[in-house]
C-alpha positions in Angstrom: 4.5 3.8 -41.4 1.1 5.6 -40.2 1.0 7.9 -37.4 -0.5 7.8 -34.5 -3.9 10.2 -35.5 -4.0 8.2 -39.1 -4.6 4.8 -38.3 -6.6 5.1 -35.5 -8.8 7.1 -38.2 -9.4 3.6 -39.8 -10.9 2.3 -36.5 -14.5 4.3 -35.6 -14.7 6.6 -32.9 -17.0 3.6 -31.6 -14.5 1.5 -32.0 -12.1 3.3 -30.0 -14.1 4.8 -27.0 -15.3 0.9 -26.7 -11.5 -0.7 -26.2 -10.5 2.4 -23.4 -13.8 2.4 -21.5 -13.2 -1.8 -21.3 -10.0 -1.3 -20.4 -10.3 1.1 -17.8 -13.6 -0.8 -16.4 -11.2 -3.9 -16.4 -8.2 -1.7 -14.2 -10.7 -0.3 -12.1 -12.4 -3.5 -11.8 -8.8 -5.7 -10.9 -7.9 -2.7 -8.6 -11.1 -2.0 -6.4 -12.8 -5.3 -6.3 -9.3 -7.6 -7.1 -10.2 -10.2 -9.7 -10.6 -9.3 -13.6 -13.0 -8.4 -15.6 -12.1 -10.7 -18.5 -14.6 -10.1 -22.1 -17.4 -13.0 -20.5 -17.6 -11.6 -17.1 -17.8 -7.7 -19.2 -20.7 -9.3 -21.0 -22.6 -11.2 -18.2 -22.4 -8.2 -16.1 -24.4 -6.6 -20.1 -26.5 -9.2 -20.0 -27.8 -8.6 -17.0 -28.5 -5.4 -16.9 -29.8 -5.4 -20.3 -32.3 -8.2 -18.8 -32.8 -6.2 -15.7 -31.6 -9.0 -13.4 -29.3 -6.0 -12.4 -30.0 -3.5 -9.0 -30.4 -0.2 -10.8 -28.9 2.8 -8.1 -29.8 5.8 -9.6 -29.2 7.7 -13.0 -25.8 10.0 -13.8 -27.4 11.0 -17.0 -29.6 10.4 -19.6 -27.0 7.6 -20.7 -25.4 6.4 -18.2 -26.5 4.9 -15.5 -25.3 3.0 -12.0 -26.6 -1.0 -11.1 -25.7 -3.5 -8.9 -24.4 -6.3 -10.1 -23.7 -10.4 -8.7 -19.9 -11.8 -10.5 -19.3 -14.9 -8.9 -21.0 -14.2 -5.5 -19.4 -10.9 -5.8 -21.5 -7.4 -6.0 -20.7 -5.2 -8.4 -21.3 -1.4 -8.3 -20.7 -0.5 -12.2 -21.8 3.5 -14.2 -23.6 1.6 -17.3 -24.0 3.4 -20.7 -26.4 2.4 -22.2 -26.8 4.2 -26.1 -22.4 2.5 -26.1 -23.8 -1.1 -24.7 -20.8 -0.8 -22.2 -19.9 -0.7 -18.4 -18.2 2.8 -18.1 -16.4 2.2 -14.8 -16.5 -0.3 -11.6 -17.5 1.6 -9.0 -16.1 1.0 -5.1 -19.1 -0.6 -3.0 
């Protein structure tokens, strides 16, 4: 049996951040748009952003930008981290 830090030291930091940001984005999507951001939908959002099929709103920093992406005929506003290639959060419309 290992303690919290020992067990998490086995994972790389990037993996821990991806898991926590995915969980956060999923919770915010459910809270703000009342639908579940599944792994497949999250992949679709990221693919649309990377292929310029999402509407750019503005940059938050050098690595984070806000986009509006349509998923299941619902436009959602997301913060995308281009370095880690993850959705950081889902914002209210």
